[in-house]
C-alpha positions as CSV (number, residue, x, y, z in Angstrom):
1,X,-229.3,255.9,110.2
2,X,-226.3,256.0,107.3
3,X,-227.5,258.2,104.0
4,X,-227.2,256.4,100.7
5,X,-224.1,257.8,99.0
6,X,-224.6,257.5,95.3
7,X,-221.1,258.6,94.2
8,X,-219.5,255.4,96.1
9,X,-222.5,252.9,95.6
10,X,-223.1,253.3,92.0
11,X,-219.5,252.3,90.8
12,X,-219.5,249.0,93.2
13,X,-222.9,248.3,92.2
14,X,-221.8,248.6,88.4
15,X,-218.8,246.5,88.9
16,X,-220.7,244.0,90.5
17,X,-223.3,243.6,88.0
18,X,-220.7,243.7,85.1
19,X,-219.0,240.8,87.1
20,X,-222.2,239.1,86.9
21,X,-223.1,239.6,83.3
22,X,-219.6,238.5,82.2
23,X,-219.9,235.4,84.3
24,X,-223.5,234.5,83.5
25,X,-222.2,234.1,80.0
26,X,-223.6,231.1,78.3
27,X,-226.0,229.6,81.0
28,X,-228.3,233.0,80.3
29,X,-230.1,231.9,77.5
30,X,-230.8,228.7,79.1
31,X,-232.9,230.3,82.1
32,X,-233.5,228.0,84.9
33,X,-233.4,224.9,83.3
34,X,-230.4,223.3,80.9
35,X,-230.8,224.2,77.4
36,X,-228.8,221.4,76.2
37,X,-228.5,218.0,78.0
38,X,-225.3,216.0,76.8
39,X,-225.6,212.2,76.4
40,X,-223.1,209.5,75.8
41,X,-224.3,206.4,73.8
42,X,-222.7,203.6,74.6
43,X,-222.3,200.6,72.1
44,X,-223.2,197.2,73.2
45,X,-220.2,194.9,73.7
46,X,-218.2,198.2,73.1
47,X,-214.7,198.1,75.1
48,X,-216.1,200.8,77.4
49,X,-215.9,203.2,74.6
50,X,-213.1,204.9,76.9
51,X,-211.2,207.4,75.0
52,X,-214.1,209.2,73.2
53,X,-216.4,209.1,76.3
54,X,-213.6,210.7,78.4
55,X,-213.0,213.4,75.6
56,X,-216.7,214.1,75.1
57,X,-217.3,214.9,79.0
58,X,-214.3,217.0,78.9
59,X,-215.7,219.1,76.3
60,X,-218.8,219.4,78.0
61,X,-217.2,220.5,81.1
62,X,-215.5,223.1,79.4
63,X,-218.7,224.3,78.0
64,X,-220.6,223.8,81.2
65,X,-223.0,221.0,79.6
66,X,-223.2,219.1,82.3
67,X,-223.9,216.5,83.9
68,X,-223.5,213.8,81.2
69,X,-225.9,210.8,80.8
70,X,-225.0,207.7,79.4
71,X,-227.2,205.5,77.6
72,X,-226.7,202.1,76.6
73,X,-228.1,201.5,73.1
74,X,-230.0,198.3,72.7
75,X,-228.4,195.3,71.8
76,X,-229.7,193.0,69.2
77,X,-231.8,189.7,70.2
78,X,-229.9,187.2,71.6
79,X,-229.4,184.1,69.6
80,X,-231.3,181.0,70.5
81,X,-229.3,178.3,68.3
82,X,-227.3,177.1,70.9
83,X,-229.6,176.4,73.4
84,X,-232.1,174.8,70.9
85,X,-229.2,172.8,69.5
86,X,-228.1,171.5,72.9
87,X,-231.8,170.7,73.9
88,X,-232.4,168.9,70.4
89,X,-229.0,166.5,70.6
90,X,-230.4,165.4,74.0
91,X,-233.6,164.2,72.3
92,X,-232.1,162.6,69.9
93,X,-230.0,160.5,72.0
94,X,-233.0,159.7,74.1
95,X,-234.4,158.5,70.4
96,X,-237.0,161.3,70.9
97,X,-237.1,162.0,67.4
98,X,-240.2,164.8,67.4
99,X,-239.2,166.5,70.0
100,X,-235.1,166.8,68.5
101,X,-236.7,167.7,65.4
102,X,-238.4,170.9,67.1
103,X,-235.6,172.1,68.6
104,X,-232.8,171.3,65.6
105,X,-235.4,172.6,63.1
106,X,-235.3,176.0,65.0
107,X,-231.6,176.1,65.5
108,X,-230.9,175.2,61.5
109,X,-233.5,178.1,60.5
110,X,-231.8,180.4,63.0
111,X,-228.3,179.4,61.7
112,X,-229.1,180.0,58.0
113,X,-229.8,183.9,58.5
114,X,-226.9,184.4,61.2
115,X,-224.6,182.7,59.7
116,X,-224.0,180.4,62.7
117,X,-224.0,183.0,65.2
118,X,-223.1,181.3,68.7
119,X,-222.3,178.0,67.4
120,X,-218.4,176.6,66.7
121,X,-217.5,174.2,63.5
122,X,-217.9,171.4,65.9
123,X,-221.3,172.5,67.2
124,X,-222.7,173.2,63.5
125,X,-221.4,169.6,62.7
126,X,-223.9,168.0,65.6
127,X,-226.6,170.2,64.6
128,X,-226.8,168.7,61.4
129,X,-225.6,165.3,62.2
130,X,-228.2,164.9,65.0
131,X,-231.0,166.6,62.6
132,X,-230.2,164.1,60.0
133,X,-230.4,161.2,62.7
134,X,-233.9,162.2,63.9
135,X,-235.1,163.1,60.2
136,X,-234.2,159.7,59.4
137,X,-235.3,158.2,62.5
138,X,-232.3,156.2,62.4
139,X,-232.4,154.3,65.6
140,X,-230.0,151.6,66.7
141,X,-232.2,149.0,65.0
142,X,-232.2,151.0,61.3
143,X,-230.4,148.6,59.2
144,X,-227.4,150.1,57.0
145,X,-228.3,148.2,53.7
146,X,-231.9,148.4,53.8
147,X,-233.6,150.6,50.8
148,X,-233.6,154.1,51.3
149,X,-236.8,156.0,52.6
150,X,-237.8,159.4,51.6
151,X,-236.9,160.4,55.3
152,X,-233.6,159.1,54.9
153,X,-232.9,160.1,51.4
154,X,-233.9,163.8,52.9
155,X,-231.6,163.5,55.7
156,X,-228.6,162.9,53.5
157,X,-228.6,166.9,53.1
158,X,-227.8,167.1,56.5
159,X,-225.2,164.9,56.8
160,X,-223.5,166.6,53.9
161,X,-223.7,170.1,55.8
162,X,-222.3,168.1,59.0
163,X,-219.5,166.8,56.8
164,X,-218.8,170.3,55.1
165,X,-218.5,171.9,58.9
166,X,-216.3,168.9,60.1
167,X,-214.4,167.3,57.0
168,X,-211.9,165.7,59.5
169,X,-214.4,164.2,61.8
170,X,-214.5,160.3,62.6
171,X,-217.5,159.0,64.5
172,X,-217.3,156.6,67.1
173,X,-219.4,153.5,66.2
174,X,-220.2,153.1,69.9
175,X,-221.8,156.4,70.4
176,X,-224.3,156.3,67.4
177,X,-226.5,154.0,65.6
178,X,-224.5,152.0,62.6
179,X,-226.9,153.8,60.0
180,X,-225.8,157.5,61.3
181,X,-222.3,156.4,60.9
182,X,-222.8,154.9,57.6
183,X,-224.1,157.7,56.1
184,X,-222.2,160.4,57.5
185,X,-219.2,158.5,56.1
186,X,-220.7,158.6,52.8
187,X,-221.2,161.9,53.0
188,X,-217.5,162.7,53.8
189,X,-216.6,160.7,51.4
190,X,-218.3,162.8,48.9
191,X,-217.3,166.2,50.1
192,X,-213.5,165.2,49.9
193,X,-213.9,164.7,46.0
194,X,-216.2,167.4,45.6
195,X,-214.3,170.3,43.2
196,X,-212.8,173.0,45.4
197,X,-213.5,177.0,44.9
198,X,-212.8,180.1,46.6
199,X,-214.6,182.7,48.6
200,X,-213.7,186.4,48.1
201,X,-215.1,188.8,50.6
202,X,-215.5,192.6,50.4
203,X,-216.6,195.1,52.7
204,X,-215.7,197.3,55.8
205,X,-212.4,197.4,56.9
206,X,-213.6,197.2,60.4
207,X,-215.7,194.0,60.0
208,X,-214.7,190.7,60.9
209,X,-215.9,187.4,58.9
210,X,-216.3,183.9,60.3
211,X,-216.6,181.0,57.9
212,X,-218.5,177.8,58.9
213,X,-218.5,178.5,62.6
214,X,-214.7,179.3,62.5
215,X,-212.9,182.0,64.2
216,X,-213.6,185.7,63.2
217,X,-210.9,187.0,60.4
218,X,-210.4,190.8,59.6
219,X,-212.0,192.0,56.7
220,X,-209.3,194.6,56.2
221,X,-208.0,194.8,52.4
222,X,-210.4,191.8,51.5
223,X,-210.5,188.3,52.4
224,X,-209.9,185.3,50.2
225,X,-210.4,181.7,51.6
226,X,-209.7,179.1,49.4
227,X,-210.0,175.4,49.1
228,X,-213.4,175.2,49.8
229,X,-215.6,172.1,48.7
230,X,-218.7,173.0,46.5
231,X,-221.9,172.9,48.9
232,X,-223.2,175.2,51.5
233,X,-221.1,177.3,53.7
234,X,-222.2,179.7,56.7
235,X,-220.6,183.3,56.6
236,X,-221.0,185.5,59.6
237,X,-220.2,189.5,59.8
238,X,-219.4,191.3,62.7
239,X,-218.7,195.0,63.4
240,X,-218.7,197.4,66.3
241,X,-221.5,199.7,66.0
242,X,-223.7,197.2,63.5
243,X,-226.1,194.4,64.0
244,X,-224.6,191.1,63.1
245,X,-225.0,189.9,59.7
246,X,-225.1,186.2,58.4
247,X,-226.1,184.0,55.3
248,X,-225.8,180.7,53.9
249,X,-223.7,180.7,50.5
250,X,-224.2,178.0,47.9
251,X,-220.3,177.6,46.8
252,X,-220.9,176.0,43.2
253,X,-218.3,177.5,41.2
254,X,-213.9,178.1,41.3
255,X,-214.8,181.7,42.4
256,X,-217.7,183.1,44.4
257,X,-217.5,187.0,45.1
258,X,-219.3,188.4,48.1
259,X,-219.8,192.3,48.9
260,X,-221.3,192.8,52.3
261,X,-224.6,194.0,52.3
262,X,-225.5,197.3,53.9
263,X,-226.4,196.6,57.7
264,X,-228.5,197.8,60.2
265,X,-226.5,200.5,62.4
266,X,-226.7,200.1,66.3
267,X,-227.5,203.9,67.3
268,X,-229.3,205.7,69.7
269,X,-232.3,207.2,67.7
270,X,-233.0,210.8,67.7
271,X,-236.7,210.1,69.6
272,X,-235.1,208.5,72.5
273,X,-232.5,211.0,72.9
274,X,-235.2,213.9,72.8
275,X,-237.3,212.0,75.4
276,X,-234.1,211.8,77.5
277,X,-233.2,215.4,77.3
278,X,-237.3,216.4,77.9
279,X,-236.7,214.2,81.3
280,X,-234.1,216.7,82.5
281,X,-236.1,219.8,81.1
282,X,-233.9,220.5,78.3
283,X,-234.9,222.5,75.2
284,X,-232.0,220.0,73.0
285,X,-230.1,216.9,73.4
286,X,-226.5,216.8,72.5
287,X,-225.6,213.3,71.5
288,X,-222.0,211.7,71.1
289,X,-221.7,208.1,69.7
290,X,-218.8,206.3,68.4
291,X,-219.7,205.3,64.8
292,X,-218.3,201.6,65.3
293,X,-215.1,200.0,64.5
294,X,-211.4,200.2,66.1
295,X,-210.5,203.9,66.2
296,X,-213.7,204.6,64.9
297,X,-215.0,208.5,64.4
298,X,-217.6,209.8,66.9
299,X,-220.6,211.5,65.6
300,X,-222.2,214.2,67.6
301,X,-225.8,215.4,66.9
302,X,-228.2,218.1,68.0
303,X,-231.5,216.8,68.6
304,X,-234.5,219.0,69.2
305,X,-236.3,217.7,72.4
306,X,-239.8,218.9,71.3
307,X,-239.8,217.3,68.4
308,X,-237.2,214.8,68.1
309,X,-235.7,216.6,64.9
310,X,-232.1,216.2,64.0
311,X,-230.7,219.9,63.9
312,X,-227.5,219.5,63.1
313,X,-224.3,217.0,63.3
314,X,-220.5,216.4,63.0
315,X,-218.4,213.9,62.4
316,X,-215.1,213.9,64.5
317,X,-212.4,211.5,62.8
318,X,-211.2,208.6,65.2
319,X,-208.5,209.5,67.9
320,X,-209.7,213.1,68.1
321,X,-206.8,215.5,68.6
322,X,-206.2,219.2,68.0
323,X,-209.9,220.0,70.1
324,X,-211.9,218.8,67.3
325,X,-214.6,217.3,69.4
326,X,-214.1,220.5,71.6
327,X,-215.1,222.5,68.2
328,X,-217.8,220.2,67.4
329,X,-219.7,220.5,70.8
330,X,-219.1,224.2,71.0
331,X,-220.5,224.8,67.3
332,X,-223.4,222.6,68.1
333,X,-224.1,224.3,71.4
334,X,-224.1,227.8,69.6
335,X,-226.5,226.5,67.4
336,X,-228.5,225.3,70.1
337,X,-228.5,228.9,71.7
338,X,-229.2,230.8,68.2
339,X,-232.2,228.7,67.8
340,X,-233.2,229.6,71.4
341,X,-232.7,233.1,70.8
342,X,-234.5,233.2,67.7
343,X,-237.6,231.5,69.3
344,X,-237.7,234.1,72.2
345,X,-237.2,237.0,69.8
346,X,-240.1,235.8,67.5
347,X,-242.3,235.2,70.8
348,X,-241.3,238.5,71.9
349,X,-242.4,240.1,68.8
350,X,-246.1,238.5,68.8
351,X,-246.2,239.5,72.7
352,X,-246.8,236.1,74.0
353,X,-244.9,232.8,74.3
354,X,-245.4,230.3,71.3
355,X,-247.3,227.4,72.3
356,X,-245.0,224.3,72.6
357,X,-245.5,221.7,69.6
358,X,-247.3,218.5,70.6
359,X,-245.1,216.2,72.3
360,X,-243.7,213.1,70.6
361,X,-245.1,209.7,71.7
362,X,-243.3,208.4,75.1
363,X,-240.5,206.6,74.5
364,X,-239.3,203.6,77.4
365,X,-236.1,204.6,79.1
366,X,-233.9,203.0,81.2
367,X,-232.5,204.5,84.7
368,X,-230.8,207.9,84.5
369,X,-227.0,207.3,84.6
370,X,-224.5,210.4,84.9
371,X,-221.2,210.6,83.9
372,X,-220.3,213.7,86.0
373,X,-221.7,214.9,89.0
374,X,-223.1,219.0,89.0
375,X,-220.3,221.4,90.1
376,X,-220.4,222.4,93.4
377,X,-221.4,226.3,94.3
378,X,-218.3,228.6,94.3
379,X,-217.8,231.0,97.1
380,X,-217.1,234.4,96.4
381,X,-213.6,235.0,97.7
382,X,-212.4,232.0,95.9
383,X,-214.2,232.7,92.5
384,X,-216.4,235.7,92.1
385,X,-217.2,235.2,88.6
386,X,-218.1,231.6,89.3
387,X,-219.9,232.8,92.7
388,X,-221.7,235.9,90.7
389,X,-222.8,233.1,88.0
390,X,-224.4,230.9,90.4
391,X,-226.3,233.7,92.2
392,X,-227.4,235.6,88.9
393,X,-231.4,235.6,89.6
394,X,-230.8,236.9,93.0
395,X,-228.1,239.4,91.4
396,X,-230.4,240.6,89.1
397,X,-233.1,241.4,91.4
398,X,-230.5,243.1,94.0
399,X,-229.0,245.2,90.9
400,X,-233.0,246.0,90.0
401,X,-233.9,247.3,93.5
402,X,-230.7,249.2,93.8
403,X,-231.0,251.0,90.4
404,X,-234.6,251.9,91.3
405,X,-233.0,253.5,94.6
406,X,-230.4,255.3,92.9
407,X,-233.1,256.6,90.4
408,X,-235.4,257.5,93.1
409,X,-233.0,259.0,95.7
410,X,-231.4,261.3,92.0
411,X,-234.9,262.6,91.5
412,X,-235.9,263.4,95.4
413,X,-232.6,265.7,95.4
414,X,-233.4,267.0,92.1
415,X,-236.8,268.5,93.6
416,X,-235.0,269.8,96.5
């Protein structure tokens, strides 16, 4: 049996352990479970967030923070006005006015708070026209010249709204009762003779504005819409990364100034990000999320997985160049490792690991989606450092046994 040669074995062992120490590098602090779990938050209706997502995935790959999980940010509730309008019109055409009002009132109430979301100008005109018909109970026997009833008087406000949405519309007398045609024509004449004003809108340069169900218009540099008849107008604002906003604007002056209010952001909240990180066994969540708007900035956040508390964040300008996203990922990763090291040091000083804080309330999560696959194990002949990093626990055990043998061997030889 060959004898242990300390002179040849010791340098080889030291070399192997040195390779392992260098290769272990950034994964040592994390132990057997990942320290940082990277997450990319995908905004609803975003055009794939392609560039930001690819840049974040590449940065996390370079710092061995993978695989990246993609989490869809919940979209706002779907609007109900389009379906309610369609159903209400069918009821009104069948002269089922009670059923028609139930659906059309629901649609009109929602439209006033969303600015007409989901409906075109023509559809908004139909909503108000048929609600007026149902309110007035204007069937084919309703007289045009009859004294106005309270219901017919109340319905006229909707005729005016319909005329505001579609001021160039002409009704076909074969499709609608004579009273509806006459009252709508009277509303058209009034709208056409009303004074005119301008609506001046200011706000985020990335927002888009739609007026009275018309096409979206960019708000960059401000927006002025002229020659608007006095009366009620619907305005809607949309911007990637924000909940849509809408309102009913009463224009009754030559110039109406409107500044978009602060809107709710669409974001992956810290508690949900922490829950995803805990599910992966990580100590922190590293969240990348576009802030909304074309060419938008990307926010990178470090969230404590135990408490759901935001630890640190960085904002990278749109179209990141010069490694800015890499620098943000590296800085927050180092912050996570610093915190973990401080916790380990404090626990060691106390002589026992600190009890974990109470887990936050459970958060409902969708199925796990990974953007990148875990790397394949490296072979020693192809990449010794990578092989050593993958087998670090084994190398540590072998090194400990070997060093013990060397010390014992030296002791026995000295005794002789």
